[in-house]
C-alpha positions in Angstrom: -50.2 25.1 17.4 -46.5 25.9 17.2 -44.9 27.5 14.1 -43.9 25.0 11.4 -40.2 24.5 10.9 -39.0 25.7 7.5 -37.3 22.9 5.6 -33.5 23.4 5.2 -32.5 24.4 1.7 -30.2 22.1 -0.3 -28.5 23.2 -3.5 -26.1 20.5 -4.5 -28.5 18.4 -6.6 -29.7 14.8 -6.4 -26.6 13.0 -7.5 -24.5 14.8 -4.9 -27.1 13.9 -2.3 -27.1 10.2 -3.2 -23.3 10.1 -3.2 -23.2 11.8 0.2 -25.7 9.4 1.6 -23.6 6.5 0.4 -20.4 8.0 1.7 -21.9 8.5 5.2 -23.2 5.0 5.2 -19.8 3.7 4.4 -18.1 6.0 6.9 -20.4 4.7 9.6 -19.8 1.0 8.5 -23.4 0.4 7.7 -24.6 -2.6 5.7 -23.2 -2.9 2.2 -26.6 -3.5 0.6 -27.8 0.0 1.7 -24.7 1.6 0.2 -25.2 -0.1 -3.1 -28.8 1.1 -3.4 -27.7 4.7 -3.2 -24.6 4.4 -5.3 -26.6 2.5 -7.9 -29.2 5.3 -7.9 -26.5 7.9 -8.4 -25.2 6.0 -11.4 -28.7 5.6 -12.8 -29.3 9.4 -12.7 -25.9 10.3 -14.1 -26.7 9.9 -17.9 -30.2 11.5 -17.5 -31.2 15.0 -18.4 -31.9 17.0 -15.2 -35.2 18.2 -16.7 -36.3 14.6 -17.2 -35.5 13.8 -13.6 -37.4 16.8 -12.4 -40.4 15.7 -14.6 -40.3 12.2 -12.9 -40.3 14.0 -9.5 -43.4 16.0 -10.4 -45.2 13.0 -11.8 -44.2 10.7 -8.9 -42.6 8.2 -11.3 -39.0 8.2 -10.1 -39.2 4.5 -9.2 -39.9 3.7 -12.8 -36.2 4.5 -13.5 -34.1 1.3 -13.3 -31.9 1.5 -10.2 -34.1 4.0 -8.3 -36.0 2.5 -5.3 -38.3 4.0 -2.7 -35.5 5.2 -0.4 -33.4 6.7 -3.1 -36.4 8.3 -4.8 -37.2 10.2 -1.6 -33.7 11.6 -1.5 -33.9 12.6 -5.2 -37.3 14.2 -4.9 -36.2 16.4 -2.0 -32.9 17.4 -3.6 -34.6 18.3 -6.9 -37.0 20.5 -5.0 -34.0 22.2 -3.2 -34.8 20.7 0.2 -32.3 18.8 2.4 -33.3 15.2 2.2 -34.4 13.7 5.6 -32.2 10.7 5.1 -29.2 12.8 4.5 -29.9 15.1 7.4 -30.2 12.0 9.7 -26.9 10.5 8.5 -25.1 13.8 8.8 -26.2 13.9 12.4 -25.3 10.3 13.0 -22.1 9.8 11.0 -20.9 13.2 9.9 -19.0 14.2 13.0 -15.3 13.5 13.9 -14.5 9.8 13.8 -11.8 10.0 16.5 -11.3 12.0 19.6 -7.6 12.5 19.3 -5.0 13.0 16.6 -6.7 15.9 14.8 -3.4 17.9 14.4 -1.6 14.9 12.9 -4.6 14.2 10.7 -4.4 17.7 9.3 -0.8 17.0 8.3 -1.6 13.8 6.3 -1.3 14.4 2.6 -2.3 11.1 1.2 -3.1 7.4 1.7 -1.1 4.4 0.4 -3.7 1.6 0.6 -7.0 1.5 -1.2 -9.0 -0.9 -3.3 -11.4 -0.5 -6.2 -13.9 -2.8 -7.9 -11.1 -4.2 -10.0 -10.4 -6.5 -7.0 -12.5 -6.6 -3.8 -13.5 -2.9 -3.5 -17.0 -1.8 -4.0 -16.5 1.3 -6.3 -14.9 2.2 -9.6 -11.4 3.7 -9.7 -12.7 7.1 -10.6 -15.1 7.3 -7.7 -12.3 6.4 -5.3 -10.2 9.1 -6.8 -12.9 11.8 -6.8 -13.7 11.1 -3.2 -10.0 11.3 -2.2 -9.9 14.7 -3.9 -13.0 15.8 -2.1 -11.4 14.9 1.2 -8.5 17.2 0.4 -5.9 14.5 -0.4 -2.8 15.4 -2.5 -2.4 11.7 -3.6 -4.2 8.4 -3.3 -2.4 5.1 -4.0 -4.5 2.5 -5.7 -3.5 -0.9 -4.3 -5.7 -3.7 -5.7 -4.7 -7.2 -4.8 -2.3 -9.5 -6.6 -3.2 -12.7 -8.5 -2.9 -15.4 -5.8 -5.7 -13.8 -3.7 -8.4 -15.2 -5.9 -11.2 -14.7 -3.3 -10.5 -10.9 -3.7 -10.3 -11.1 -7.5 -6.6 -10.4 -7.5 -5.2 -8.8 -10.6 -3.3 -10.9 -13.1 -0.3 -9.3 -14.7 -2.5 -8.5 -17.8 -5.2 -6.9 -15.7 -2.8 -4.9 -13.7 -1.1 -3.6 -16.9 -4.6 -2.5 -18.1 -5.3 -0.8 -14.8 -2.2 1.3 -15.1 -3.5 2.7 -18.4 -6.8 3.5 -16.6 -4.9 5.4 -13.9 -3.1 7.4 -16.6 -6.5 8.1 -18.2 -8.0 9.3 -14.9 -5.1 11.6 -14.2 -5.1 12.9 -17.8 -8.8 13.7 -17.5 -8.3 15.5 -14.2 -5.5 17.5 -15.6 -7.4 18.4 -18.8 -10.5 19.5 -17.0 -8.6 21.2 -14.2 -10.6 19.2 -11.6 -7.6 17.5 -10.2 -5.4 20.5 -9.4 -3.0 19.4 -6.7 -4.2 15.7 -6.8 -2.6 12.6 -8.3 -3.9 9.0 -8.3 -0.8 6.9 -7.8 -0.1 3.5 -9.3 0.3 0.8 -6.7 -0.5 -2.7 -5.5 -1.1 -4.7 -2.4 1.1 -7.6 -3.3 0.9 -10.9 -1.5 3.9 -12.1 0.4 4.2 -15.7 -0.7 5.1 -18.5 1.7 8.8 -18.1 1.0 8.8 -14.3 1.2 8.8 -13.7 -2.5 6.2 -11.4 -4.1 3.1 -12.3 -6.1 3.8 -10.2 -9.2 6.5 -9.9 -11.8 9.5 -7.6 -11.2 8.7 -5.9 -14.5 5.3 -4.8 -13.4 6.4 -3.9 -9.8 9.0 -1.6 -11.4 6.2 0.3 -13.2 4.4 1.2 -9.9 4.9 4.3 -7.8 4.6 2.7 -4.4 4.1 -1.0 -3.3 2.5 -2.4 -0.2 3.3 -6.0 0.7 1.0 -8.0 3.0 0.5 -11.6 4.2 -2.9 -12.9 3.4 -2.4 -16.7 3.6 -1.2 -19.2 6.2 -1.5 -16.6 8.9 -0.9 -19.3 11.6 2.4 -20.3 10.1 5.1 -21.3 12.6 6.7 -18.2 14.1 10.2 -18.9 12.7 8.9 -19.6 9.2 6.7 -16.5 9.4 9.7 -14.4 10.5 11.8 -15.6 7.6 8.9 -15.0 5.2 8.5 -11.4 6.4 12.2 -10.6 6.5 12.6 -11.8 2.9 9.8 -9.4 1.8 11.1 -6.5 3.8 14.5 -6.9 2.2 13.0 -7.0 -1.3 13.8 -3.6 -2.8 10.4 -3.4 -4.4 8.6 -3.4 -1.0 7.9 0.1 0.4 5.2 -0.6 3.0 4.7 -3.6 5.2 0.9 -3.9 5.3 -1.2 -4.9 8.4 1.7 -6.9 9.8 -0.1 -9.2 12.2 -3.2 -9.9 10.1 -5.4 -9.7 13.2 -9.1 -8.9 13.3 -10.4 -7.4 16.5 -14.1 -6.8 15.6 -16.4 -6.6 12.6 -18.5 -8.9 10.4 -15.7 -11.3 9.6 -15.3 -12.1 13.3 -12.1 -12.0 15.3 -8.7 -13.5 14.2 -5.5 -13.7 16.4 -2.2 -12.2 15.5 0.3 -14.0 13.4 3.3 -15.0 15.4 6.8 -13.7 14.3 9.9 -12.1 15.7 8.6 -8.5 15.6 11.9 -7.0 16.8 13.8 -8.7 13.9 11.2 -7.7 11.4 11.0 -4.1 12.6 14.8 -3.8 12.7 14.9 -4.9 9.1 12.2 -2.3 8.3 14.3 0.4 10.0 17.4 -0.7 8.1 15.8 -0.8 4.7 13.6 2.2 5.1 10.4 0.1 4.7 7.4 1.8 6.3 5.3 -0.1 8.8 1.7 0.4 8.0 -0.6 1.8 10.7 -3.8 0.2 9.3 -6.7 2.4 10.1 -9.5 0.0 9.6 -11.4 -0.3 12.9 -11.5 -4.1 12.6 -7.8 -4.3 12.3 -6.0 -1.7 14.4 -2.8 -3.3 13.2 -0.2 -3.3 14.5 -1.3 -3.7 18.1 -0.2 -0.9 20.4 2.7 -2.8 21.9 4.1 -3.5 18.4 3.4 0.0 17.2 5.5 1.3 20.2 8.3 -1.3 19.5 8.5 -0.1 15.8 8.6 3.5 17.1 11.4 2.7 19.4 13.4 0.9 16.8 13.3 3.9 14.4 10.9 2.7 11.8 9.1 4.8 9.3 5.3 4.5 9.2 2.4 4.9 6.7 -1.0 5.7 8.1 -3.4 4.1 5.6 -7.1 3.4 5.3 -7.1 0.1 3.5 -10.4 1.5 2.1 -12.7 -0.8 0.1 -15.3 1.9 -0.4 -15.2 5.7 -0.8 -16.6 6.5 2.6 -13.8 4.4 4.2 -11.2 6.8 2.9 -12.1 8.9 5.9 -10.7 6.2 8.2 -7.4 8.0 8.3 -8.7 9.7 11.5 -8.4 6.4 13.3 -4.8 5.8 12.4 -3.9 9.4 13.1 -5.4 9.0 16.6 -3.3 5.9 17.3 -0.1 7.4 15.9 -0.5 10.6 17.9 -1.2 8.6 21.1 2.0 6.6 20.5 4.0 9.9 20.1 5.2 9.2 16.6 6.8 12.3 15.0 5.0 13.4 11.9 8.1 13.4 9.8 8.5 9.7 10.4 5.1 9.1 8.8 5.6 9.0 5.0 2.0 9.9 4.3 2.7 13.4 5.7 5.4 13.9 3.0 4.7 15.8 -0.2 4.3 13.7 -3.4 7.8 14.3 -4.8 9.5 13.2 -1.6 7.3 10.2 -1.3 8.0 9.1 -4.8 11.8 9.6 -4.4 11.7 7.4 -1.3 9.7 4.7 -3.0 11.7 4.6 -6.2 13.6 1.4 -6.9 
């Protein structure tokens, strides 16, 4: 018989193990129900005394804790015993490596991300979990951009809910400052505001003025006549509250929602307006979007546009999708200084101020 392999040691504890499993599942675009099981298990352990958790491990009764299933119990048991959980080891091997082949130098220059969602709209995790993960990934800032009221299918935020969310963002930043955990990191106040049919924005000017950065996107009537869509987008780009034009064609190229063709509009006119107004064209890093398409990305480059490489993350693990956008921007030869997400926070906020 060969010598037995010594189990790899693990010292970060069961909650960190569960969070890392969920992160890697999200990063690898695995089924949502799997992710929820592990994030739910981490939440279930959070208020418990570690000694009580260890007692459950020894008694084999972890599954009696509400929110702990067989798979999460196996991860917890290994982590409590100081052993690298098998599930975590497999996921690290499968999903823990680089996401993209190119763009690593540009990726290292990105300081933040201007498009992310929490469970206040159609994201899957609380605001603080998105903020903590952004910190762990080394971001200097993360913009929270939950949806605006008209997008009811995504639980868009009414003016009242958005105002409450701004207080929550303040509380998160105050907590990070008070504890010293958030040194060098800021959660920024933002929105992904719908561009309405006439090009106006789906939120009050008063609230838009209270935000740090604003992303504006088309989410409805994506097959609108090209002339009307062009007028709609031009009106939005010329609105002084709009800083970033989100996923401009609305296309889907893969994924669980199926495929969707590009919206039709005069891209040259829209990008010329972006260049004129200093509005950044979003390079949406979601693999199912890859928006704008390469030919339009190169057109925006040639017309002198600014860009924002964003994740459009709806879960913490998706915050790592910046690698995909960096790869595309590097391949298109876009200079880093034209990408606003390479800028330090003060420069970014000065650019976005109304």
